[in-house]
CHARMM internal coordinates of N, CA and C (Angstrom, degrees):
IC EDIT
DIST 1 N 1 CA 1.4061
DIST 1 CA 1 C 1.6167
ANGL 1 N 1 CA 1 C 107.59
DIST 1 C 2 N 1.2062
ANGL 1 CA 1 C 2 N 124.38
DIHE 1 N 1 CA 1 C 2 N 127.28
DIST 2 N 2 CA 1.4831
ANGL 1 C 2 N 2 CA 127.92
DIHE 1 CA 1 C 2 N 2 CA 177.58
DIST 2 CA 2 C 1.5777
ANGL 2 N 2 CA 2 C 108.48
DIHE 1 C 2 N 2 CA 2 C -82.32
DIST 2 C 3 N 1.2207
ANGL 2 CA 2 C 3 N 109.86
DIHE 2 N 2 CA 2 C 3 N 132.79
DIST 3 N 3 CA 1.5527
ANGL 2 C 3 N 3 CA 119.92
DIHE 2 CA 2 C 3 N 3 CA 174.09
DIST 3 CA 3 C 1.5062
ANGL 3 N 3 CA 3 C 108.20
DIHE 2 C 3 N 3 CA 3 C -63.26
DIST 3 C 4 N 1.4132
ANGL 3 CA 3 C 4 N 111.87
DIHE 3 N 3 CA 3 C 4 N 144.62
DIST 4 N 4 CA 1.4796
ANGL 3 C 4 N 4 CA 115.63
DIHE 3 CA 3 C 4 N 4 CA 177.39
DIST 4 CA 4 C 1.5563
ANGL 4 N 4 CA 4 C 108.66
DIHE 3 C 4 N 4 CA 4 C -68.27
DIST 4 C 5 N 1.3607
ANGL 4 CA 4 C 5 N 110.07
DIHE 4 N 4 CA 4 C 5 N 137.77
DIST 5 N 5 CA 1.4025
ANGL 4 C 5 N 5 CA 122.79
DIHE 4 CA 4 C 5 N 5 CA -169.45
DIST 5 CA 5 C 1.6544
ANGL 5 N 5 CA 5 C 105.14
DIHE 4 C 5 N 5 CA 5 C -102.42
DIST 5 C 6 N 1.1911
ANGL 5 CA 5 C 6 N 119.47
DIHE 5 N 5 CA 5 C 6 N 126.49
DIST 6 N 6 CA 1.5312
ANGL 5 C 6 N 6 CA 123.83
DIHE 5 CA 5 C 6 N 6 CA 174.79
DIST 6 CA 6 C 1.5027
ANGL 6 N 6 CA 6 C 109.86
DIHE 5 C 6 N 6 CA 6 C -70.43
DIST 6 C 7 N 1.2468
ANGL 6 CA 6 C 7 N 124.56
DIHE 6 N 6 CA 6 C 7 N 94.55
DIST 7 N 7 CA 1.5121
ANGL 6 C 7 N 7 CA 121.62
DIHE 6 CA 6 C 7 N 7 CA 179.11
DIST 7 CA 7 C 1.4231
ANGL 7 N 7 CA 7 C 114.40
DIHE 6 C 7 N 7 CA 7 C -81.28
DIST 7 C 8 N 1.3423
ANGL 7 CA 7 C 8 N 120.64
DIHE 7 N 7 CA 7 C 8 N 7.18
DIST 8 N 8 CA 1.4403
ANGL 7 C 8 N 8 CA 120.44
DIHE 7 CA 7 C 8 N 8 CA 171.77
DIST 8 CA 8 C 1.5593
ANGL 8 N 8 CA 8 C 114.11
DIHE 7 C 8 N 8 CA 8 C -82.99
DIST 8 C 9 N 1.3124
ANGL 8 CA 8 C 9 N 108.05
DIHE 8 N 8 CA 8 C 9 N -18.98
DIST 9 N 9 CA 1.5190
ANGL 8 C 9 N 9 CA 114.09
DIHE 8 CA 8 C 9 N 9 CA -179.53
DIST 9 CA 9 C 1.5728
ANGL 9 N 9 CA 9 C 108.86
DIHE 8 C 9 N 9 CA 9 C -74.49
DIST 9 C 10 N 1.2683
ANGL 9 CA 9 C 10 N 114.30
DIHE 9 N 9 CA 9 C 10 N 134.36
DIST 10 N 10 CA 1.4519
ANGL 9 C 10 N 10 CA 120.46
DIHE 9 CA 9 C 10 N 10 CA -175.21
DIST 10 CA 10 C 1.4321
ANGL 10 N 10 CA 10 C 110.55
DIHE 9 C 10 N 10 CA 10 C -83.44
DIST 10 C 11 N 1.2880
ANGL 10 CA 10 C 11 N 117.13
DIHE 10 N 10 CA 10 C 11 N 135.37
DIST 11 N 11 CA 1.5310
ANGL 10 C 11 N 11 CA 122.20
DIHE 10 CA 10 C 11 N 11 CA 179.03
DIST 11 CA 11 C 1.5761
ANGL 11 N 11 CA 11 C 110.14
DIHE 10 C 11 N 11 CA 11 C -71.86
DIST 11 C 12 N 1.2409
ANGL 11 CA 11 C 12 N 120.00
DIHE 11 N 11 CA 11 C 12 N 136.39
DIST 12 N 12 CA 1.4779
ANGL 11 C 12 N 12 CA 119.30
DIHE 11 CA 11 C 12 N 12 CA 174.61
DIST 12 CA 12 C 1.5561
ANGL 12 N 12 CA 12 C 109.81
DIHE 11 C 12 N 12 CA 12 C -114.17
DIST 12 C 13 N 1.2295
ANGL 12 CA 12 C 13 N 115.72
DIHE 12 N 12 CA 12 C 13 N 130.44
DIST 13 N 13 CA 1.4931
ANGL 12 C 13 N 13 CA 125.98
DIHE 12 CA 12 C 13 N 13 CA -178.60
DIST 13 CA 13 C 1.5983
ANGL 13 N 13 CA 13 C 102.01
DIHE 12 C 13 N 13 CA 13 C -71.59
DIST 13 C 14 N 1.3162
ANGL 13 CA 13 C 14 N 110.73
DIHE 13 N 13 CA 13 C 14 N 147.33
DIST 14 N 14 CA 1.5353
ANGL 13 C 14 N 14 CA 120.43
DIHE 13 CA 13 C 14 N 14 CA 168.89
DIST 14 CA 14 C 1.5340
ANGL 14 N 14 CA 14 C 109.55
DIHE 13 C 14 N 14 CA 14 C -70.54
DIST 14 C 15 N 1.3570
ANGL 14 CA 14 C 15 N 120.01
DIHE 14 N 14 CA 14 C 15 N 138.04
DIST 15 N 15 CA 1.3789
ANGL 14 C 15 N 15 CA 118.83
DIHE 14 CA 14 C 15 N 15 CA 175.17
DIST 15 CA 15 C 1.5584
ANGL 15 N 15 CA 15 C 108.58
DIHE 14 C 15 N 15 CA 15 C -80.19
DIST 15 C 16 N 1.2676
ANGL 15 CA 15 C 16 N 118.36
DIHE 15 N 15 CA 15 C 16 N 147.52
DIST 16 N 16 CA 1.4475
ANGL 15 C 16 N 16 CA 126.90
DIHE 15 CA 15 C 16 N 16 CA 171.40
DIST 16 CA 16 C 1.5587
ANGL 16 N 16 CA 16 C 113.86
DIHE 15 C 16 N 16 CA 16 C -62.92
DIST 16 C 17 N 1.2864
ANGL 16 CA 16 C 17 N 117.89
DIHE 16 N 16 CA 16 C 17 N 126.17
DIST 17 N 17 CA 1.5413
ANGL 16 C 17 N 17 CA 121.56
DIHE 16 CA 16 C 17 N 17 CA -179.95
DIST 17 CA 17 C 1.5563
ANGL 17 N 17 CA 17 C 96.30
DIHE 16 C 17 N 17 CA 17 C -97.69
DIST 17 C 18 N 1.4825
ANGL 17 CA 17 C 18 N 112.24
DIHE 17 N 17 CA 17 C 18 N 101.63
DIST 18 N 18 CA 1.4000
ANGL 17 C 18 N 18 CA 118.53
DIHE 17 CA 17 C 18 N 18 CA -176.85
DIST 18 CA 18 C 1.4625
ANGL 18 N 18 CA 18 C 110.14
DIHE 17 C 18 N 18 CA 18 C -78.12
DIST 18 C 19 N 1.2394
ANGL 18 CA 18 C 19 N 123.33
DIHE 18 N 18 CA 18 C 19 N -34.59
DIST 19 N 19 CA 1.4100
ANGL 18 C 19 N 19 CA 122.59
DIHE 18 CA 18 C 19 N 19 CA 172.59
DIST 19 CA 19 C 1.4994
ANGL 19 N 19 CA 19 C 115.27
DIHE 18 C 19 N 19 CA 19 C -52.80
DIST 19 C 20 N 1.2433
ANGL 19 CA 19 C 20 N 113.79
DIHE 19 N 19 CA 19 C 20 N -55.41
DIST 20 N 20 CA 1.5666
ANGL 19 C 20 N 20 CA 120.51
DIHE 19 CA 19 C 20 N 20 CA 174.26
DIST 20 CA 20 C 1.4133
ANGL 20 N 20 CA 20 C 113.08
DIHE 19 C 20 N 20 CA 20 C -56.07
DIST 20 C 21 N 1.3880
ANGL 20 CA 20 C 21 N 119.09
DIHE 20 N 20 CA 20 C 21 N -47.93
DIST 21 N 21 CA 1.5265
ANGL 20 C 21 N 21 CA 121.00
DIHE 20 CA 20 C 21 N 21 CA 176.57
DIST 21 CA 21 C 1.4483
ANGL 21 N 21 CA 21 C 118.92
DIHE 20 C 21 N 21 CA 21 C -58.07
DIST 21 C 22 N 1.3247
ANGL 21 CA 21 C 22 N 115.75
DIHE 21 N 21 CA 21 C 22 N -45.99
DIST 22 N 22 CA 1.3534
ANGL 21 C 22 N 22 CA 121.46
DIHE 21 CA 21 C 22 N 22 CA -175.83
DIST 22 CA 22 C 1.5603
ANGL 22 N 22 CA 22 C 112.15
DIHE 21 C 22 N 22 CA 22 C -75.80
DIST 22 C 23 N 1.3224
ANGL 22 CA 22 C 23 N 113.06
DIHE 22 N 22 CA 22 C 23 N -34.87
DIST 23 N 23 CA 1.5240
ANGL 22 C 23 N 23 CA 115.10
DIHE 22 CA 22 C 23 N 23 CA 175.27
DIST 23 CA 23 C 1.5427
ANGL 23 N 23 CA 23 C 114.06
DIHE 22 C 23 N 23 CA 23 C -64.91
DIST 23 C 24 N 1.3941
ANGL 23 CA 23 C 24 N 109.91
DIHE 23 N 23 CA 23 C 24 N -37.51
DIST 24 N 24 CA 1.4207
ANGL 23 C 24 N 24 CA 117.05
DIHE 23 CA 23 C 24 N 24 CA 171.86
DIST 24 CA 24 C 1.5375
ANGL 24 N 24 CA 24 C 119.48
DIHE 23 C 24 N 24 CA 24 C -54.24
DIST 24 C 25 N 1.4299
ANGL 24 CA 24 C 25 N 107.16
DIHE 24 N 24 CA 24 C 25 N -46.11
DIST 25 N 25 CA 1.4354
ANGL 24 C 25 N 25 CA 118.59
DIHE 24 CA 24 C 25 N 25 CA 177.70
DIST 25 CA 25 C 1.5759
ANGL 25 N 25 CA 25 C 108.91
DIHE 24 C 25 N 25 CA 25 C -63.46
DIST 25 C 26 N 1.2584
ANGL 25 CA 25 C 26 N 118.10
DIHE 25 N 25 CA 25 C 26 N -47.98
DIST 26 N 26 CA 1.4155
ANGL 25 C 26 N 26 CA 124.33
DIHE 25 CA 25 C 26 N 26 CA -175.42
DIST 26 CA 26 C 1.5208
ANGL 26 N 26 CA 26 C 106.65
DIHE 25 C 26 N 26 CA 26 C -56.58
DIST 26 C 27 N 1.2647
ANGL 26 CA 26 C 27 N 121.12
DIHE 26 N 26 CA 26 C 27 N -51.76
DIST 27 N 27 CA 1.5409
ANGL 26 C 27 N 27 CA 125.57
DIHE 26 CA 26 C 27 N 27 CA -179.69
DIST 27 CA 27 C 1.4502
ANGL 27 N 27 CA 27 C 108.27
DIHE 26 C 27 N 27 CA 27 C -61.35
DIST 27 C 28 N 1.2681
ANGL 27 CA 27 C 28 N 121.69
DIHE 27 N 27 CA 27 C 28 N -47.79
DIST 28 N 28 CA 1.3773
ANGL 27 C 28 N 28 CA 124.34
DIHE 27 CA 27 C 28 N 28 CA -177.58
DIST 28 CA 28 C 1.5328
ANGL 28 N 28 CA 28 C 111.98
DIHE 27 C 28 N 28 CA 28 C -59.37
DIST 28 C 29 N 1.3461
ANGL 28 CA 28 C 29 N 113.21
DIHE 28 N 28 CA 28 C 29 N -44.07
DIST 29 N 29 CA 1.4977
ANGL 28 C 29 N 29 CA 119.22
DIHE 28 CA 28 C 29 N 29 CA 179.21
DIST 29 CA 29 C 1.5354
ANGL 29 N 29 CA 29 C 112.02
DIHE 28 C 29 N 29 CA 29 C -61.55
DIST 29 C 30 N 1.4347
ANGL 29 CA 29 C 30 N 111.20
DIHE 29 N 29 CA 29 C 30 N -43.45
DIST 30 N 30 CA 1.4934
ANGL 29 C 30 N 30 CA 115.03
DIHE 29 CA 29 C 30 N 30 CA -178.95
DIST 30 CA 30 C 1.4727
ANGL 30 N 30 CA 30 C 110.56
DIHE 29 C 30 N 30 CA 30 C -69.52
DIST 30 C 31 N 1.3334
ANGL 30 CA 30 C 31 N 118.56
DIHE 30 N 30 CA 30 C 31 N -34.17
DIST 31 N 31 CA 1.4820
ANGL 30 C 31 N 31 CA 117.32
DIHE 30 CA 30 C 31 N 31 CA 169.27
DIST 31 CA 31 C 1.5584
ANGL 31 N 31 CA 31 C 118.87
DIHE 30 C 31 N 31 CA 31 C -51.46
DIST 31 C 32 N 1.4544
ANGL 31 CA 31 C 32 N 103.67
DIHE 31 N 31 CA 31 C 32 N -49.84
DIST 32 N 32 CA 1.4650
ANGL 31 C 32 N 32 CA 109.73
DIHE 31 CA 31 C 32 N 32 CA 179.50
DIST 32 CA 32 C 1.4454
ANGL 32 N 32 CA 32 C 115.07
DIHE 31 C 32 N 32 CA 32 C -56.21
DIST 32 C 33 N 1.4418
ANGL 32 CA 32 C 33 N 108.50
DIHE 32 N 32 CA 32 C 33 N -46.95
DIST 33 N 33 CA 1.4821
ANGL 32 C 33 N 33 CA 112.33
DIHE 32 CA 32 C 33 N 33 CA -176.64
DIST 33 CA 33 C 1.4314
ANGL 33 N 33 CA 33 C 113.16
DIHE 32 C 33 N 33 CA 33 C -60.86
DIST 33 C 34 N 1.3820
ANGL 33 CA 33 C 34 N 116.77
DIHE 33 N 33 CA 33 C 34 N -41.18
DIST 34 N 34 CA 1.4529
ANGL 33 C 34 N 34 CA 122.09
DIHE 33 CA 33 C 34 N 34 CA -179.13
DIST 34 CA 34 C 1.4960
ANGL 34 N 34 CA 34 C 111.94
DIHE 33 C 34 N 34 CA 34 C -64.97
DIST 34 C 35 N 1.2667
ANGL 34 CA 34 C 35 N 122.41
DIHE 34 N 34 CA 34 C 35 N -40.89
DIST 35 N 35 CA 1.3482
ANGL 34 C 35 N 35 CA 124.89
DIHE 34 CA 34 C 35 N 35 CA 173.42
DIST 35 CA 35 C 1.6192
ANGL 35 N 35 CA 35 C 117.53
DIHE 34 C 35 N 35 CA 35 C -63.85
DIST 35 C 36 N 1.3864
ANGL 35 CA 35 C 36 N 111.87
DIHE 35 N 35 CA 35 C 36 N -46.35
DIST 36 N 36 CA 1.3706
ANGL 35 C 36 N 36 CA 116.18
DIHE 35 CA 35 C 36 N 36 CA -175.27
DIST 36 CA 36 C 1.6404
ANGL 36 N 36 CA 36 C 110.38
DIHE 35 C 36 N 36 CA 36 C -77.11
DIST 36 C 37 N 1.2406
ANGL 36 CA 36 C 37 N 116.92
DIHE 36 N 36 CA 36 C 37 N -34.44
DIST 37 N 37 CA 1.7128
ANGL 36 C 37 N 37 CA 120.29
DIHE 36 CA 36 C 37 N 37 CA 173.41
DIST 37 CA 37 C 1.4969
ANGL 37 N 37 CA 37 C 106.81
DIHE 36 C 37 N 37 CA 37 C -130.32
DIST 37 C 38 N 1.2184
ANGL 37 CA 37 C 38 N 119.72
DIHE 37 N 37 CA 37 C 38 N 96.36
DIST 38 N 38 CA 1.3929
ANGL 37 C 38 N 38 CA 122.61
DIHE 37 CA 37 C 38 N 38 CA -177.61
DIST 38 CA 38 C 1.6581
ANGL 38 N 38 CA 38 C 106.73
DIHE 37 C 38 N 38 CA 38 C -83.62
DIST 38 C 39 N 1.3664
ANGL 38 CA 38 C 39 N 121.37
DIHE 38 N 38 CA 38 C 39 N -3.49
DIST 39 N 39 CA 1.3467
ANGL 38 C 39 N 39 CA 125.49
DIHE 38 CA 38 C 39 N 39 CA 172.17
DIST 39 CA 39 C 1.5399
ANGL 39 N 39 CA 39 C 117.78
DIHE 38 C 39 N 39 CA 39 C -69.63
DIST 39 C 40 N 1.4244
ANGL 39 CA 39 C 40 N 113.02
DIHE 39 N 39 CA 39 C 40 N -8.58
DIST 40 N 40 CA 1.5138
ANGL 39 C 40 N 40 CA 117.68
DIHE 39 CA 39 C 40 N 40 CA 178.15
DIST 40 CA 40 C 1.4022
ANGL 40 N 40 CA 40 C 112.20
DIHE 39 C 40 N 40 CA 40 C -66.80
DIST 40 C 41 N 1.3309
ANGL 40 CA 40 C 41 N 126.68
DIHE 40 N 40 CA 40 C 41 N 125.20
DIST 41 N 41 CA 1.4625
ANGL 40 C 41 N 41 CA 124.67
DIHE 40 CA 40 C 41 N 41 CA -177.59
DIST 41 CA 41 C 1.4996
ANGL 41 N 41 CA 41 C 109.84
DIHE 40 C 41 N 41 CA 41 C -63.50
DIST 41 C 42 N 1.3212
ANGL 41 CA 41 C 42 N 117.37
DIHE 41 N 41 CA 41 C 42 N 146.96
DIST 42 N 42 CA 1.5287
ANGL 41 C 42 N 42 CA 122.81
DIHE 41 CA 41 C 42 N 42 CA -176.95
DIST 42 CA 42 C 1.5717
ANGL 42 N 42 CA 42 C 108.79
DIHE 41 C 42 N 42 CA 42 C -62.64
DIST 42 C 43 N 1.3602
ANGL 42 CA 42 C 43 N 118.40
DIHE 42 N 42 CA 42 C 43 N -32.79
DIST 43 N 43 CA 1.5400
ANGL 42 C 43 N 43 CA 117.39
DIHE 42 CA 42 C 43 N 43 CA -178.28
DIST 43 CA 43 C 1.5348
ANGL 43 N 43 CA 43 C 108.57
DIHE 42 C 43 N 43 CA 43 C -67.71
DIST 43 C 44 N 1.3823
ANGL 43 CA 43 C 44 N 118.24
DIHE 43 N 43 CA 43 C 44 N -41.01
DIST 44 N 44 CA 1.5141
ANGL 43 C 44 N 44 CA 118.39
DIHE 43 CA 43 C 44 N 44 CA 174.50
DIST 44 CA 44 C 1.4363
ANGL 44 N 44 CA 44 C 111.30
DIHE 43 C 44 N 44 CA 44 C -59.52
DIST 44 C 45 N 1.3861
ANGL 44 CA 44 C 45 N 123.51
DIHE 44 N 44 CA 44 C 45 N -41.12
DIST 45 N 45 CA 1.4847
ANGL 44 C 45 N 45 CA 127.21
DIHE 44 CA 44 C 45 N 45 CA -176.68
DIST 45 CA 45 C 1.5600
ANGL 45 N 45 CA 45 C 104.77
DIHE 44 C 45 N 45 CA 45 C -70.67
DIST 45 C 46 N 1.3647
ANGL 45 CA 45 C 46 N 119.97
DIHE 45 N 45 CA 45 C 46 N -34.75
DIST 46 N 46 CA 1.4605
ANGL 45 C 46 N 46 CA 118.58
DIHE 45 CA 45 C 46 N 46 CA -175.73
DIST 46 CA 46 C 1.5945
ANGL 46 N 46 CA 46 C 109.06
DIHE 45 C 46 N 46 CA 46 C -73.09
DIST 46 C 47 N 1.4340
ANGL 46 CA 46 C 47 N 115.16
DIHE 46 N 46 CA 46 C 47 N -35.86
DIST 47 N 47 CA 1.5140
ANGL 46 C 47 N 47 CA 118.22
DIHE 46 CA 46 C 47 N 47 CA 177.96
DIST 47 CA 47 C 1.4553
ANGL 47 N 47 CA 47 C 106.94
DIHE 46 C 47 N 47 CA 47 C -66.52
DIST 47 C 48 N 1.3338
ANGL 47 CA 47 C 48 N 123.85
DIHE 47 N 47 CA 47 C 48 N -43.94
DIST 48 N 48 CA 1.4065
ANGL 47 C 48 N 48 CA 129.11
DIHE 47 CA 47 C 48 N 48 CA -177.35
DIST 48 CA 48 C 1.5862
ANGL 48 N 48 CA 48 C 107.90
DIHE 47 C 48 N 48 CA 48 C -56.96
DIST 48 C 49 N 1.3528
ANGL 48 CA 48 C 49 N 112.65
DIHE 48 N 48 CA 48 C 49 N -48.73
DIST 49 N 49 CA 1.4091
ANGL 48 C 49 N 49 CA 116.68
DIHE 48 CA 48 C 49 N 49 CA -176.49
DIST 49 CA 49 C 1.5886
ANGL 49 N 49 CA 49 C 111.46
DIHE 48 C 49 N 49 CA 49 C -65.46
DIST 49 C 50 N 1.2291
ANGL 49 CA 49 C 50 N 112.59
DIHE 49 N 49 CA 49 C 50 N -47.95
DIST 50 N 50 CA 1.5213
ANGL 49 C 50 N 50 CA 115.54
DIHE 49 CA 49 C 50 N 50 CA -178.84
DIST 50 CA 50 C 1.6888
ANGL 50 N 50 CA 50 C 111.50
DIHE 49 C 50 N 50 CA 50 C -62.06
DIST 50 C 51 N 1.3840
ANGL 50 CA 50 C 51 N 113.55
DIHE 50 N 50 CA 50 C 51 N -36.19
DIST 51 N 51 CA 1.3758
ANGL 50 C 51 N 51 CA 116.93
DIHE 50 CA 50 C 51 N 51 CA 171.67
DIST 51 CA 51 C 1.4582
ANGL 51 N 51 CA 51 C 118.65
DIHE 50 C 51 N 51 CA 51 C -60.21
DIST 51 C 52 N 1.4112
ANGL 51 CA 51 C 52 N 107.56
DIHE 51 N 51 CA 51 C 52 N -46.88
DIST 52 N 52 CA 1.5289
ANGL 51 C 52 N 52 CA 117.53
DIHE 51 CA 51 C 52 N 52 CA -178.87
DIST 52 CA 52 C 1.6086
ANGL 52 N 52 CA 52 C 106.31
DIHE 51 C 52 N 52 CA 52 C -64.99
DIST 52 C 53 N 1.2279
ANGL 52 CA 52 C 53 N 122.07
DIHE 52 N 52 CA 52 C 53 N -42.03
DIST 53 N 53 CA 1.5130
ANGL 52 C 53 N 53 CA 123.38
DIHE 52 CA 52 C 53 N 53 CA 179.07
DIST 53 CA 53 C 1.5465
ANGL 53 N 53 CA 53 C 107.14
DIHE 52 C 53 N 53 CA 53 C -66.89
DIST 53 C 54 N 1.2054
ANGL 53 CA 53 C 54 N 122.32
DIHE 53 N 53 CA 53 C 54 N -41.44
DIST 54 N 54 CA 1.4860
ANGL 53 C 54 N 54 CA 124.47
DIHE 53 CA 53 C 54 N 54 CA 172.57
DIST 54 CA 54 C 1.5166
ANGL 54 N 54 CA 54 C 110.67
DIHE 53 C 54 N 54 CA 54 C -56.65
DIST 54 C 55 N 1.3712
ANGL 54 CA 54 C 55 N 116.30
DIHE 54 N 54 CA 54 C 55 N -51.97
DIST 55 N 55 CA 1.5200
ANGL 54 C 55 N 55 CA 118.18
DIHE 54 CA 54 C 55 N 55 CA 174.92
DIST 55 CA 55 C 1.5640
ANGL 55 N 55 CA 55 C 112.00
DIHE 54 C 55 N 55 CA 55 C -55.04
DIST 55 C 56 N 1.2402
ANGL 55 CA 55 C 56 N 117.08
DIHE 55 N 55 CA 55 C 56 N -44.91
DIST 56 N 56 CA 1.5753
ANGL 55 C 56 N 56 CA 123.89
DIHE 55 CA 55 C 56 N 56 CA -179.24
DIST 56 CA 56 C 1.6175
ANGL 56 N 56 CA 56 C 101.67
DIHE 55 C 56 N 56 CA 56 C -58.68
DIST 56 C 57 N 1.2802
ANGL 56 CA 56 C 57 N 122.10
DIHE 56 N 56 CA 56 C 57 N -48.56
DIST 57 N 57 CA 1.4937
ANGL 56 C 57 N 57 CA 118.24
DIHE 56 CA 56 C 57 N 57 CA -172.94
DIST 57 CA 57 C 1.5165
ANGL 57 N 57 CA 57 C 108.47
DIHE 56 C 57 N 57 CA 57 C -70.63
DIST 57 C 58 N 1.3062
ANGL 57 CA 57 C 58 N 117.69
DIHE 57 N 57 CA 57 C 58 N -36.14
DIST 58 N 58 CA 1.3780
ANGL 57 C 58 N 58 CA 116.78
DIHE 57 CA 57 C 58 N 58 CA 174.83
DIST 58 CA 58 C 1.5585
ANGL 58 N 58 CA 58 C 119.90
DIHE 57 C 58 N 58 CA 58 C -63.23
DIST 58 C 59 N 1.3216
ANGL 58 CA 58 C 59 N 107.72
DIHE 58 N 58 CA 58 C 59 N -39.16
DIST 59 N 59 CA 1.5735
ANGL 58 C 59 N 59 CA 113.70
DIHE 58 CA 58 C 59 N 59 CA 171.12
DIST 59 CA 59 C 1.4648
ANGL 59 N 59 CA 59 C 114.14
DIHE 58 C 59 N 59 CA 59 C -62.73
DIST 59 C 60 N 1.4243
ANGL 59 CA 59 C 60 N 112.95
DIHE 59 N 59 CA 59 C 60 N -38.28
DIST 60 N 60 CA 1.5144
ANGL 59 C 60 N 60 CA 113.16
DIHE 59 CA 59 C 60 N 60 CA -177.10
DIST 60 CA 60 C 1.5295
ANGL 60 N 60 CA 60 C 109.72
DIHE 59 C 60 N 60 CA 60 C -73.43
DIST 60 C 61 N 1.2584
ANGL 60 CA 60 C 61 N 122.24
DIHE 60 N 60 CA 60 C 61 N -31.36
DIST 61 N 61 CA 1.3218
ANGL 60 C 61 N 61 CA 125.70
DIHE 60 CA 60 C 61 N 61 CA 176.32
DIST 61 CA 61 C 1.5893
ANGL 61 N 61 CA 61 C 114.56
DIHE 60 C 61 N 61 CA 61 C -65.05
DIST 61 C 62 N 1.2008
ANGL 61 CA 61 C 62 N 109.78
DIHE 61 N 61 CA 61 C 62 N -43.54
DIST 62 N 62 CA 1.4996
ANGL 61 C 62 N 62 CA 118.67
DIHE 61 CA 61 C 62 N 62 CA -178.12
DIST 62 CA 62 C 1.5525
ANGL 62 N 62 CA 62 C 110.39
DIHE 61 C 62 N 62 CA 62 C -72.69
DIST 62 C 63 N 1.3423
ANGL 62 CA 62 C 63 N 115.65
DIHE 62 N 62 CA 62 C 63 N -29.88
DIST 63 N 63 CA 1.5275
ANGL 62 C 63 N 63 CA 117.19
DIHE 62 CA 62 C 63 N 63 CA 175.94
DIST 63 CA 63 C 1.4347
ANGL 63 N 63 CA 63 C 111.25
DIHE 62 C 63 N 63 CA 63 C -72.65
DIST 63 C 64 N 1.3410
ANGL 63 CA 63 C 64 N 116.16
DIHE 63 N 63 CA 63 C 64 N -40.78
DIST 64 N 64 CA 1.4671
ANGL 63 C 64 N 64 CA 122.56
DIHE 63 CA 63 C 64 N 64 CA 173.76
DIST 64 CA 64 C 1.4425
ANGL 64 N 64 CA 64 C 117.23
DIHE 63 C 64 N 64 CA 64 C -61.53
DIST 64 C 65 N 1.3176
ANGL 64 CA 64 C 65 N 114.91
DIHE 64 N 64 CA 64 C 65 N -35.37
DIST 65 N 65 CA 1.4531
ANGL 64 C 65 N 65 CA 119.60
DIHE 64 CA 64 C 65 N 65 CA 176.81
DIST 65 CA 65 C 1.5829
ANGL 65 N 65 CA 65 C 112.73
DIHE 64 C 65 N 65 CA 65 C -72.78
DIST 65 C 66 N 1.2221
ANGL 65 CA 65 C 66 N 109.70
DIHE 65 N 65 CA 65 C 66 N -34.26
DIST 66 N 66 CA 1.6459
ANGL 65 C 66 N 66 CA 114.15
DIHE 65 CA 65 C 66 N 66 CA 177.56
DIST 66 CA 66 C 1.4816
ANGL 66 N 66 CA 66 C 109.51
DIHE 65 C 66 N 66 CA 66 C -76.55
DIST 66 C 67 N 1.3179
ANGL 66 CA 66 C 67 N 116.81
DIHE 66 N 66 CA 66 C 67 N -26.81
DIST 67 N 67 CA 1.5667
ANGL 66 C 67 N 67 CA 115.56
DIHE 66 CA 66 C 67 N 67 CA -177.94
DIST 67 CA 67 C 1.5824
ANGL 67 N 67 CA 67 C 112.15
DIHE 66 C 67 N 67 CA 67 C -71.82
DIST 67 C 68 N 1.4034
ANGL 67 CA 67 C 68 N 110.22
DIHE 67 N 67 CA 67 C 68 N -28.62
DIST 68 N 68 CA 1.4931
ANGL 67 C 68 N 68 CA 114.54
DIHE 67 CA 67 C 68 N 68 CA -175.84
DIST 68 CA 68 C 1.5247
ANGL 68 N 68 CA 68 C 117.39
DIHE 67 C 68 N 68 CA 68 C -72.00
END
COOR INIT
IC SEED 1 N 1 CA 1 C
IC BUILD
């Protein structure tokens, strides 16, 4: 038997974790580039990864500031 559910309670949507989402996209993109073109120097890939993670952090901070 299912317990009675209080329908008066308002459902709340989960907020998007932009840092995790964008970091995942950066790592997936870097993996695709590394597999498709292995001639890219590791230093360039490292700089792109660090820059992408920095951008992810900046977006996460901005979104948090706007939500307040």
